[in-house]
Steps between C-alpha positions, in 0.01 A plus 500: 500500500621518858267478799570867573395599145183288531413668832558846348284406202217389735531822701490703181188315381332554838586870491359528148175329606469735797557801277238374253249456785559856625464632143168315460374643830607847387303466175189379682522786749539753215191362320294494820611852593389626161176302521414706809469799266234332286171690491262372767200282432200734499691791349463640150731329253771744389431608141751463221546490125761268349587377151364156415663224300320639193667839549174672601451681832280324755356674803361331809209744470411338163375200697276681750182290525693173468692285742875534442760240586813714509797272528866597522763252393881508484593416142371383163607146405620405849367160615276620785361793303426278200314251720300777666410654162397158362270444798332839449464424128357154577232666716436810283146395398403454866632846582309653212180323608541668840549840332873520574804601298857399565780756478859385548772753588877462499800720439578355158430695181180483294708326232603226745136463606390469136751218444391330824130520405567370149722211610279394791161566334381750760168676437513765771689826533854525630607851595851641487625676814865554403569768761317303772273792588179296515672205665615739774147647533378150579791407729602234251873552446772244553853642530767248411872569502529544124146600400156610613190305406129507574407271790247222451198675654136518392220742581134426441327829422122541516291656222497818715882517497556380856759240597301215654771235524879493483733206449854568616618139523416341166549142384496516118357148470191561715454875482245532219272240660525685833413836342208343311358352822527835676349686205208255476434540875505880468285499187235256634332748739506769228318273253219447755442876514470549124 
């Protein structure tokens, strides 16, 4: 390879890296722009009914009187989503002790969710949002070049149906522990008044 070819190869690699950086910034800006449309903390959680992994309809209203951890995730079986689901499953007894249910939402089918729950041993509901309607209601849509997915966002909804906490920048490894801490802090004053 001549020195000119090597220089051209280096320039091409640099141009590719620059293009990749701009693409990454574009994706982040698209996610953050959509996150701005998420319902505000303190507002009523938008209602919905979606099909669960068992094929039965599930409505947010079904859980009035309970805390709801409503988490949106991109895709069944992807590494980050699997880790996040495992962490919620690991902590499921703690959530139940605090009177909370976990509802996961993504744009995959109920059939995909059923396979994901069976393979990963998940004991909470995953809801199918194939047209992205509910993901859009919650400002949780990620537009990629070739597909659209749910963004990794979570909303903590009070027993009265009010959004009390939102998580728009989620680390799948630490997220469940963070939500549990926040839920315990919110639930502690309520238990004193019972």
